[in-house]
N, CA, C and O atoms as CSV, one atom per row, in Angstrom:
chain,resi,resn,atom,element,x,y,z
A,1,MET,N,N,-32.268,152.075,297.264
A,1,MET,CA,C,-30.876,152.060,298.635
A,1,MET,C,C,-32.006,151.711,299.954
A,1,MET,O,O,-31.552,151.132,300.941
A,2,GLN,N,N,-33.991,152.222,299.900
A,2,GLN,CA,C,-34.174,151.495,300.607
A,2,GLN,C,C,-34.670,150.437,301.067
A,2,GLN,O,O,-35.118,150.288,302.203
A,3,LYS,N,N,-34.591,149.250,299.785
A,3,LYS,CA,C,-34.724,147.729,300.369
A,3,LYS,C,C,-33.269,147.391,301.084
A,3,LYS,O,O,-33.028,146.935,302.202
A,4,ASP,N,N,-32.540,147.724,300.184
A,4,ASP,CA,C,-31.051,147.171,300.640
A,4,ASP,C,C,-29.984,148.191,300.838
A,4,ASP,O,O,-29.095,148.451,300.026
A,5,PRO,N,N,-30.168,148.745,302.012
A,5,PRO,CA,C,-29.176,149.860,302.247
A,5,PRO,C,C,-27.658,149.332,302.516
A,5,PRO,O,O,-27.404,148.222,302.983
A,6,PRO,N,N,-26.832,150.169,302.197
A,6,PRO,CA,C,-25.590,150.317,301.834
A,6,PRO,C,C,-24.874,150.747,303.349
A,6,PRO,O,O,-25.331,151.775,303.847
A,7,ASP,N,N,-23.907,150.116,304.030
A,7,ASP,CA,C,-23.330,150.358,304.849
A,7,ASP,C,C,-22.414,152.166,305.371
A,7,ASP,O,O,-22.099,152.847,306.347
A,8,ALA,N,N,-22.363,152.117,303.450
A,8,ALA,CA,C,-21.315,153.376,303.722
A,8,ALA,C,C,-21.489,153.841,302.476
A,8,ALA,O,O,-22.169,153.192,301.681
A,9,VAL,N,N,-20.785,155.271,302.049
A,9,VAL,CA,C,-21.368,156.363,301.041
A,9,VAL,C,C,-19.999,156.621,300.945
A,9,VAL,O,O,-19.335,156.967,301.922
A,10,TYR,N,N,-19.468,156.452,299.661
A,10,TYR,CA,C,-18.707,156.792,298.986
A,10,TYR,C,C,-18.675,157.669,297.925
A,10,TYR,O,O,-19.160,157.288,296.860
A,11,VAL,N,N,-18.049,159.110,298.035
A,11,VAL,CA,C,-18.468,159.713,297.028
A,11,VAL,C,C,-17.700,160.628,295.922
A,11,VAL,O,O,-17.277,161.730,296.273
A,12,CYS,N,N,-17.533,160.206,294.684
A,12,CYS,CA,C,-16.612,160.919,293.760
A,12,CYS,C,C,-16.958,162.414,293.745
A,12,CYS,O,O,-17.999,162.795,294.281
A,13,GLN,N,N,-15.921,163.471,293.009
A,13,GLN,CA,C,-16.280,164.696,292.795
A,13,GLN,C,C,-16.635,164.603,291.326
A,13,GLN,O,O,-16.501,163.526,290.745
A,14,GLY,N,N,-17.039,165.580,290.755
A,14,GLY,CA,C,-16.625,165.934,289.668
A,14,GLY,C,C,-18.570,166.077,288.955
A,14,GLY,O,O,-19.550,165.854,289.666
A,15,GLY,N,N,-18.633,166.435,287.646
A,15,GLY,CA,C,-20.206,166.840,287.198
A,15,GLY,C,C,-21.118,167.180,287.921
A,15,GLY,O,O,-21.179,168.248,288.530
A,16,ILE,N,N,-21.921,166.302,287.925
A,16,ILE,CA,C,-23.593,166.625,288.940
A,16,ILE,C,C,-23.173,165.968,290.022
A,16,ILE,O,O,-23.555,166.684,290.948
A,17,LEU,N,N,-22.642,165.077,290.463
A,17,LEU,CA,C,-22.261,165.340,292.190
A,17,LEU,C,C,-21.950,166.459,292.618
A,17,LEU,O,O,-22.396,166.716,293.736
A,18,ASN,N,N,-20.981,167.679,291.845
A,18,ASN,CA,C,-20.924,168.452,292.097
A,18,ASN,C,C,-22.234,169.735,292.752
A,18,ASN,O,O,-22.381,170.447,293.745
A,19,ASP,N,N,-22.868,169.469,291.633
A,19,ASP,CA,C,-24.210,170.238,291.452
A,19,ASP,C,C,-25.058,169.864,293.392
A,19,ASP,O,O,-25.543,170.649,294.206
A,20,TYR,N,N,-24.863,168.290,293.436
A,20,TYR,CA,C,-25.818,168.286,294.126
A,20,TYR,C,C,-24.964,167.486,295.839
A,20,TYR,O,O,-25.138,166.512,296.571
A,21,ARG,N,N,-24.050,168.667,295.735
A,21,ARG,CA,C,-23.550,167.826,296.977
A,21,ARG,C,C,-24.160,168.131,298.551
A,21,ARG,O,O,-23.942,167.502,299.587
A,22,LYS,N,N,-25.007,169.340,298.324
A,22,LYS,CA,C,-25.293,169.407,299.803
A,22,LYS,C,C,-26.545,168.057,299.801
A,22,LYS,O,O,-26.860,167.480,300.842
A,23,LEU,N,N,-26.913,167.851,298.966
A,23,LEU,CA,C,-28.378,167.494,298.972
A,23,LEU,C,C,-28.150,165.661,299.569
A,23,LEU,O,O,-28.862,164.854,300.167
A,24,ILE,N,N,-26.901,165.658,299.056
A,24,ILE,CA,C,-26.132,164.214,299.041
A,24,ILE,C,C,-25.453,163.749,300.786
A,24,ILE,O,O,-25.595,162.717,301.442
A,25,THR,N,N,-24.449,165.481,301.178
A,25,THR,CA,C,-24.088,164.923,302.155
A,25,THR,C,C,-25.644,164.847,303.324
A,25,THR,O,O,-25.591,164.175,304.354
A,26,GLU,N,N,-27.035,165.710,302.895
A,26,GLU,CA,C,-27.676,165.244,304.218
A,26,GLU,C,C,-28.529,164.317,303.823
A,26,GLU,O,O,-29.359,163.992,304.672
A,27,PHE,N,N,-28.575,163.846,302.905
A,27,PHE,CA,C,-29.038,162.337,302.547
A,27,PHE,C,C,-28.473,161.372,303.535
A,27,PHE,O,O,-29.154,160.656,304.269
A,28,ALA,N,N,-26.969,161.419,303.485
A,28,ALA,CA,C,-26.240,160.229,304.296
A,28,ALA,C,C,-26.304,160.757,305.622
A,28,ALA,O,O,-26.439,159.841,306.432
A,29,LEU,N,N,-26.244,162.212,306.302
A,29,LEU,CA,C,-26.577,162.214,307.583
A,29,LEU,C,C,-27.989,161.907,308.308
A,29,LEU,O,O,-28.059,161.742,309.526
A,30,LYS,N,N,-29.175,161.842,307.394
A,30,LYS,CA,C,-30.099,161.641,307.478
A,30,LYS,C,C,-30.395,160.299,307.287
A,30,LYS,O,O,-31.539,159.949,307.577
A,31,SER,N,N,-29.627,159.478,306.868
A,31,SER,CA,C,-30.091,158.218,306.695
A,31,SER,C,C,-28.766,157.424,307.833
A,31,SER,O,O,-28.632,156.216,308.027
A,32,HIS,N,N,-28.025,158.426,308.367
A,32,HIS,CA,C,-26.923,157.994,309.650
A,32,HIS,C,C,-25.886,156.759,308.411
A,32,HIS,O,O,-25.701,155.591,308.753
A,33,LEU,N,N,-25.518,157.128,307.493
A,33,LEU,CA,C,-24.867,156.497,306.699
A,33,LEU,C,C,-23.153,157.263,306.951
A,33,LEU,O,O,-22.917,158.467,306.857
A,34,PRO,N,N,-22.288,156.330,307.232
A,34,PRO,CA,C,-20.905,156.729,307.410
A,34,PRO,C,C,-20.687,157.354,306.000
A,34,PRO,O,O,-21.373,156.846,305.113
A,35,SER,N,N,-19.689,158.563,305.564
A,35,SER,CA,C,-19.497,158.835,304.616
A,35,SER,C,C,-18.550,159.361,303.746
A,35,SER,O,O,-18.425,160.572,303.930
A,36,VAL,N,N,-17.849,158.931,302.889
A,36,VAL,CA,C,-16.416,159.435,302.594
A,36,VAL,C,C,-16.405,160.085,301.609
A,36,VAL,O,O,-17.238,159.768,300.761
A,37,TYR,N,N,-15.707,160.960,301.379
A,37,TYR,CA,C,-16.094,162.281,300.077
A,37,TYR,C,C,-14.437,162.524,299.833
A,37,TYR,O,O,-13.485,162.577,300.611
A,38,SER,N,N,-14.597,162.671,298.044
A,38,SER,CA,C,-13.454,163.366,297.455
A,38,SER,C,C,-13.316,164.967,297.085
A,38,SER,O,O,-12.482,165.501,296.354
A,39,ASN,N,N,-13.947,165.312,297.516
A,39,ASN,CA,C,-13.774,166.546,297.615
A,39,ASN,C,C,-14.226,167.485,299.307
A,39,ASN,O,O,-15.326,167.367,299.849
A,40,LEU,N,N,-13.161,168.289,299.810
A,40,LEU,CA,C,-13.130,168.912,300.972
A,40,LEU,C,C,-14.455,169.841,301.468
A,40,LEU,O,O,-14.910,170.071,302.589
A,41,GLU,N,N,-14.768,170.171,300.424
A,41,GLU,CA,C,-16.023,171.122,300.466
A,41,GLU,C,C,-17.658,170.362,300.859
A,41,GLU,O,O,-18.689,170.949,301.191
A,42,SER,N,N,-17.432,168.915,300.682
A,42,SER,CA,C,-18.719,168.444,301.327
A,42,SER,C,C,-18.754,167.544,302.754
A,42,SER,O,O,-19.655,166.953,303.349
A,43,VAL,N,N,-17.191,167.757,303.021
A,43,VAL,CA,C,-17.010,167.827,304.740
A,43,VAL,C,C,-16.966,168.644,305.673
A,43,VAL,O,O,-17.202,168.494,306.872
A,44,LEU,N,N,-16.625,169.611,305.031
A,44,LEU,CA,C,-17.154,170.697,305.494
A,44,LEU,C,C,-18.178,171.591,305.389
A,44,LEU,O,O,-18.088,172.699,305.916
A,45,SER,N,N,-19.291,171.196,304.678
A,45,SER,CA,C,-20.645,171.075,304.696
A,45,SER,C,C,-21.433,169.677,305.361
A,45,SER,O,O,-22.583,169.399,305.023
A,46,GLY,N,N,-20.711,168.900,306.280
A,46,GLY,CA,C,-21.410,167.749,307.112
A,46,GLY,C,C,-21.129,166.171,306.903
A,46,GLY,O,O,-21.429,165.197,307.593
A,47,GLY,N,N,-20.330,166.320,305.494
A,47,GLY,CA,C,-19.963,165.310,305.528
A,47,GLY,C,C,-18.909,164.481,306.729
A,47,GLY,O,O,-18.467,165.070,307.716
A,48,LEU,N,N,-18.639,163.097,306.432
A,48,LEU,CA,C,-17.994,162.797,307.517
A,48,LEU,C,C,-16.456,162.908,307.382
A,48,LEU,O,O,-15.847,163.440,308.310
A,49,ILE,N,N,-15.689,162.393,306.165
A,49,ILE,CA,C,-14.488,162.034,306.030
A,49,ILE,C,C,-14.426,162.691,304.441
A,49,ILE,O,O,-15.297,162.733,303.572
A,50,TYR,N,N,-12.663,163.301,304.455
A,50,TYR,CA,C,-12.391,163.920,303.224
A,50,TYR,C,C,-10.996,163.290,303.340
A,50,TYR,O,O,-10.293,163.299,304.350
A,51,TYR,N,N,-10.628,162.597,301.841
A,51,TYR,CA,C,-9.491,162.078,302.091
A,51,TYR,C,C,-9.081,162.509,300.442
A,51,TYR,O,O,-9.863,162.358,299.503
A,52,GLY,N,N,-7.833,163.012,300.333
A,52,GLY,CA,C,-7.454,163.495,299.084
A,52,GLY,C,C,-6.528,164.207,299.082
A,52,GLY,O,O,-5.924,164.541,300.101
A,53,ALA,N,N,-6.178,164.663,297.614
A,53,ALA,CA,C,-4.532,165.156,297.857
A,53,ALA,C,C,-4.599,166.492,298.206
A,53,ALA,O,O,-5.608,167.124,297.891
A,54,GLU,N,N,-3.433,167.186,298.978
A,54,GLU,CA,C,-3.411,168.495,299.556
A,54,GLU,C,C,-3.482,169.460,298.658
A,54,GLU,O,O,-2.587,169.678,297.841
A,55,ARG,N,N,-4.791,170.255,298.759
A,55,ARG,CA,C,-4.631,171.616,297.766
A,55,ARG,C,C,-3.293,172.426,297.481
A,55,ARG,O,O,-2.634,172.606,296.457
A,56,THR,N,N,-3.179,172.775,298.590
A,56,THR,CA,C,-2.006,174.081,298.762
A,56,THR,C,C,-0.792,173.169,297.505
A,56,THR,O,O,-0.202,173.618,296.523
A,57,ASP,N,N,-0.809,171.959,298.028
A,57,ASP,CA,C,0.476,171.593,297.162
A,57,ASP,C,C,0.276,171.296,295.951
A,57,ASP,O,O,1.359,171.301,295.365
A,58,SER,N,N,-0.767,170.978,295.116
A,58,SER,CA,C,-1.161,170.740,294.367
A,58,SER,C,C,-1.525,171.968,293.166
A,58,SER,O,O,-1.584,171.931,291.937
A,59,TYR,N,N,-1.735,173.065,294.193
A,59,TYR,CA,C,-1.772,174.085,293.442
A,59,TYR,C,C,-0.515,174.939,293.279
A,59,TYR,O,O,-0.680,175.844,292.461
A,60,ARG,N,N,0.863,174.887,293.913
A,60,ARG,CA,C,1.832,174.914,293.904
A,60,ARG,C,C,2.771,174.361,292.923
A,60,ARG,O,O,3.805,174.890,292.515
A,61,ARG,N,N,2.275,173.232,292.600
A,61,ARG,CA,C,2.839,172.381,291.313
A,61,ARG,C,C,2.220,172.622,289.811
A,61,ARG,O,O,2.697,172.395,288.699
A,62,VAL,N,N,1.033,173.145,290.207
A,62,VAL,CA,C,0.207,173.449,288.609
A,62,VAL,C,C,1.327,174.947,288.610
A,62,VAL,O,O,2.206,174.823,287.758
A,63,ALA,N,N,1.399,176.096,289.300
A,63,ALA,CA,C,2.188,177.439,289.569
A,63,ALA,C,C,3.575,176.723,288.839
A,63,ALA,O,O,4.193,177.365,287.989
A,64,TRP,N,N,3.939,175.573,289.174
A,64,TRP,CA,C,5.408,175.261,288.887
A,64,TRP,C,C,4.923,174.795,287.389
A,64,TRP,O,O,5.788,175.306,286.677
A,65,TYR,N,N,3.814,173.955,286.335
A,65,TYR,CA,C,3.537,173.802,285.108
A,65,TYR,C,C,3.409,175.025,284.036
A,65,TYR,O,O,3.671,175.127,282.838
A,66,VAL,N,N,2.817,176.018,285.150
A,66,VAL,CA,C,2.578,176.969,284.067
A,66,VAL,C,C,3.661,178.380,283.758
A,66,VAL,O,O,3.762,179.130,282.787
A,67,ASP,N,N,4.476,178.303,285.256
A,67,ASP,CA,C,6.306,179.426,284.840
A,67,ASP,C,C,6.770,178.302,283.817
A,67,ASP,O,O,7.377,178.887,282.921
A,68,LYS,N,N,6.746,177.178,283.615
A,68,LYS,CA,C,7.746,176.334,282.838
A,68,LYS,C,C,7.262,176.417,281.238
A,68,LYS,O,O,8.014,176.638,280.289
A,69,ILE,N,N,5.474,176.127,281.161
A,69,ILE,CA,C,5.312,177.032,279.795
A,69,ILE,C,C,5.433,178.104,279.687
A,69,ILE,O,O,5.744,178.407,278.535
A,70,LEU,N,N,5.319,179.115,280.511
A,70,LEU,CA,C,4.997,180.796,280.272
A,70,LEU,C,C,6.880,181.008,279.709
A,70,LEU,O,O,7.031,181.926,278.903
A,71,LYS,N,N,7.841,180.428,280.001
A,71,LYS,CA,C,9.299,180.461,279.365
A,71,LYS,C,C,9.386,179.723,278.520
A,71,LYS,O,O,10.516,179.764,278.036
A,72,GLY,N,N,8.515,178.764,277.884
A,72,GLY,CA,C,8.985,178.234,276.251
A,72,GLY,C,C,8.626,176.613,276.594
A,72,GLY,O,O,8.051,175.950,275.731
A,73,LYS,N,N,8.951,176.077,277.748
A,73,LYS,CA,C,8.425,174.762,278.180
A,73,LYS,C,C,7.505,173.941,277.089
A,73,LYS,O,O,6.324,174.285,277.127
A,74,LYS,N,N,7.793,173.012,276.209
A,74,LYS,CA,C,6.421,172.500,275.249
A,74,LYS,C,C,5.785,171.391,276.714
A,74,LYS,O,O,6.526,170.670,277.382
A,75,PRO,N,N,4.195,171.541,276.928
A,75,PRO,CA,C,3.912,170.628,277.954
A,75,PRO,C,C,3.759,169.312,278.041
A,75,PRO,O,O,3.543,168.594,279.016
A,76,THR,N,N,3.963,168.957,276.341
A,76,THR,CA,C,4.460,167.330,276.310
A,76,THR,C,C,5.711,167.004,277.062
A,76,THR,O,O,5.966,165.946,277.637
A,77,ASP,N,N,6.408,168.014,276.973
A,77,ASP,CA,C,7.790,167.685,277.515
A,77,ASP,C,C,7.672,167.699,279.177
A,77,ASP,O,O,8.466,166.946,279.740
A,78,LEU,N,N,7.137,168.157,279.685
A,78,LEU,CA,C,6.743,167.986,281.000
A,78,LEU,C,C,6.288,166.593,281.778
A,78,LEU,O,O,5.132,166.225,281.569
A,79,PRO,N,N,7.057,165.849,282.598
A,79,PRO,CA,C,6.632,165.288,283.404
A,79,PRO,C,C,5.217,164.768,283.729
A,79,PRO,O,O,4.614,165.841,283.739
A,80,VAL,N,N,4.357,163.893,283.983
A,80,VAL,CA,C,3.011,163.743,284.286
A,80,VAL,C,C,3.374,163.480,285.944
A,80,VAL,O,O,4.237,162.689,286.325
A,81,GLU,N,N,2.577,164.263,286.777
A,81,GLU,CA,C,2.836,163.844,288.207
A,81,GLU,C,C,1.492,163.491,288.799
A,81,GLU,O,O,0.363,163.825,288.442
A,82,GLN,N,N,2.020,162.513,290.080
A,82,GLN,CA,C,0.666,162.066,290.544
A,82,GLN,C,C,1.125,162.765,291.974
A,82,GLN,O,O,2.297,162.779,292.351
A,83,PRO,N,N,-0.040,163.374,292.753
A,83,PRO,CA,C,-0.065,164.069,294.378
A,83,PRO,C,C,1.014,162.854,295.310
A,83,PRO,O,O,1.227,161.644,295.234
A,84,THR,N,N,1.443,163.877,296.084
A,84,THR,CA,C,2.467,162.997,296.911
A,84,THR,C,C,2.129,163.358,298.411
A,84,THR,O,O,2.608,162.589,299.244
A,85,LYS,N,N,1.459,164.296,298.824
A,85,LYS,CA,C,0.399,164.833,299.889
A,85,LYS,C,C,-0.538,164.956,300.265
A,85,LYS,O,O,-1.114,166.040,300.184
A,86,PHE,N,N,-1.271,163.502,301.042
A,86,PHE,CA,C,-2.712,163.900,301.253
A,86,PHE,C,C,-3.343,163.996,302.435
A,86,PHE,O,O,-2.909,163.201,303.269
A,87,GLU,N,N,-3.950,164.481,302.687
A,87,GLU,CA,C,-4.858,165.202,303.592
A,87,GLU,C,C,-6.273,164.579,304.129
A,87,GLU,O,O,-7.247,164.632,303.379
A,88,LEU,N,N,-6.365,164.099,305.187
A,88,LEU,CA,C,-7.471,163.345,305.597
A,88,LEU,C,C,-8.439,164.260,306.734
A,88,LEU,O,O,-7.762,164.446,307.745
A,89,VAL,N,N,-9.278,164.635,306.807
A,89,VAL,CA,C,-10.464,165.466,307.040
A,89,VAL,C,C,-11.141,165.103,308.353
A,89,VAL,O,O,-10.004,164.756,308.670
A,90,ILE,N,N,-11.787,164.878,309.288
A,90,ILE,CA,C,-12.735,164.478,309.544
A,90,ILE,C,C,-13.377,165.116,310.702
A,90,ILE,O,O,-12.874,165.554,311.737
A,91,ASN,N,N,-14.658,165.072,310.284
A,91,ASN,CA,C,-16.366,165.926,310.797
A,91,ASN,C,C,-16.548,164.658,312.277
A,91,ASN,O,O,-16.811,163.457,312.209
A,92,LEU,N,N,-16.298,165.489,313.453
A,92,LEU,CA,C,-16.634,164.952,314.384
A,92,LEU,C,C,-17.967,165.337,314.793
A,92,LEU,O,O,-18.532,164.740,315.709
A,93,LYS,N,N,-18.475,166.245,314.206
A,93,LYS,CA,C,-20.008,166.816,314.666
A,93,LYS,C,C,-20.576,165.638,313.975
A,93,LYS,O,O,-21.095,164.824,314.738
A,94,THR,N,N,-20.601,165.373,312.817
A,94,THR,CA,C,-21.429,164.205,311.237
A,94,THR,C,C,-21.538,163.209,312.391
A,94,THR,O,O,-22.573,162.832,312.941
A,95,ALA,N,N,-19.878,162.740,312.738
A,95,ALA,CA,C,-19.469,161.271,313.507
A,95,ALA,C,C,-20.675,161.244,314.552
A,95,ALA,O,O,-21.173,160.125,314.677
A,96,LYS,N,N,-21.273,162.313,315.368
A,96,LYS,CA,C,-22.112,162.319,316.679
A,96,LYS,C,C,-23.267,162.138,316.539
A,96,LYS,O,O,-24.042,161.777,317.426
A,97,GLN,N,N,-23.623,162.446,315.010
A,97,GLN,CA,C,-25.213,163.187,314.792
A,97,GLN,C,C,-25.528,161.923,314.334
A,97,GLN,O,O,-26.700,161.584,314.501
A,98,ILE,N,N,-24.450,160.791,313.561
A,98,ILE,CA,C,-25.065,159.472,313.023
A,98,ILE,C,C,-24.340,158.388,314.148
A,98,ILE,O,O,-24.138,157.218,313.824
A,99,GLY,N,N,-23.992,158.889,315.438
A,99,GLY,CA,C,-23.899,157.940,316.257
A,99,GLY,C,C,-22.420,156.778,316.474
A,99,GLY,O,O,-22.410,155.643,316.950
A,100,LEU,N,N,-21.095,157.744,315.826
A,100,LEU,CA,C,-20.413,156.509,314.956
A,100,LEU,C,C,-19.558,157.373,315.586
A,100,LEU,O,O,-19.557,158.604,315.611
A,101,THR,N,N,-18.465,156.163,316.345
A,101,THR,CA,C,-17.536,156.732,317.379
A,101,THR,C,C,-16.076,156.277,316.254
A,101,THR,O,O,-15.739,155.249,315.667
A,102,ILE,N,N,-15.450,157.845,316.396
A,102,ILE,CA,C,-14.222,157.475,315.895
A,102,ILE,C,C,-13.052,156.896,316.228
A,102,ILE,O,O,-12.512,157.856,316.777
A,103,PRO,N,N,-12.185,155.916,316.296
A,103,PRO,CA,C,-11.383,155.254,317.264
A,103,PRO,C,C,-9.822,156.663,317.034
A,103,PRO,O,O,-9.324,157.339,316.133
A,104,PRO,N,N,-9.685,156.476,318.138
A,104,PRO,CA,C,-8.828,157.419,318.873
A,104,PRO,C,C,-7.592,157.706,317.803
A,104,PRO,O,O,-7.085,158.766,317.435
A,105,ASN,N,N,-7.287,156.186,317.419
A,105,ASN,CA,C,-5.771,155.929,316.166
A,105,ASN,C,C,-5.810,156.923,315.045
A,105,ASN,O,O,-4.973,157.753,314.692
A,106,VAL,N,N,-7.560,156.488,314.356
A,106,VAL,CA,C,-7.735,157.165,313.514
A,106,VAL,C,C,-7.812,159.000,313.861
A,106,VAL,O,O,-7.342,159.785,313.037
A,107,LEU,N,N,-8.222,159.312,314.689
A,107,LEU,CA,C,-8.566,161.044,314.687
A,107,LEU,C,C,-6.708,161.722,314.986
A,107,LEU,O,O,-6.325,162.853,314.687
A,108,ALA,N,N,-5.853,160.605,315.643
A,108,ALA,CA,C,-4.642,160.920,315.657
A,108,ALA,C,C,-4.028,161.035,314.083
A,108,ALA,O,O,-3.025,161.701,313.826
A,109,ARG,N,N,-4.716,160.355,313.179
A,109,ARG,CA,C,-3.625,160.521,312.119
A,109,ARG,C,C,-4.107,161.592,310.667
A,109,ARG,O,O,-3.566,161.867,309.596
A,110,ALA,N,N,-5.638,162.038,311.462
A,110,ALA,CA,C,-6.257,163.114,310.975
A,110,ALA,C,C,-5.215,164.324,310.831
A,110,ALA,O,O,-4.283,164.673,311.555
A,111,ASP,N,N,-5.826,164.943,309.371
A,111,ASP,CA,C,-4.680,166.484,309.443
A,111,ASP,C,C,-5.069,167.708,310.242
A,111,ASP,O,O,-4.465,168.575,310.874
A,112,ARG,N,N,-6.787,167.317,309.849
A,112,ARG,CA,C,-7.700,167.864,310.522
A,112,ARG,C,C,-9.150,167.598,310.847
A,112,ARG,O,O,-9.881,167.315,309.897
A,113,VAL,N,N,-9.778,167.660,312.328
A,113,VAL,CA,C,-10.653,167.422,312.807
A,113,VAL,C,C,-12.153,168.913,312.879
A,113,VAL,O,O,-11.983,169.857,313.651
A,114,ILE,N,N,-12.892,168.872,312.372
A,114,ILE,CA,C,-13.802,169.388,312.870
A,114,ILE,C,C,-14.914,169.462,313.514
A,114,ILE,O,O,-16.095,169.479,313.167
A,115,ARG,N,N,-14.288,169.509,314.656
A,115,ARG,CA,C,-15.935,169.645,315.985
A,115,ARG,C,C,-17.054,170.205,316.115
A,115,ARG,O,O,-17.740,169.991,317.115
């Protein structure tokens, strides 16, 4: 990465990446790299942008599935769903630290802005 540094970083969630979340966000910040994460915690702890499924809605859908299964429905008879609500969170404090200006039209689309 030092020989050919990236212009930005996209970090998926899961496995070992979750274990090193803080280290990854610190690296991106120290390297002045714009960073997009698929887990909200990374942005709350210093990452630049989170974009992903809105958790509250997802948890409600999980509860619906559990209710149906507990009432006797077979899991294989239930539909497979994809998220329909997504959330955009921008950390302006991080943007300022890495010298990045977020355009007003992007900020206007954000569901939450961390100042």
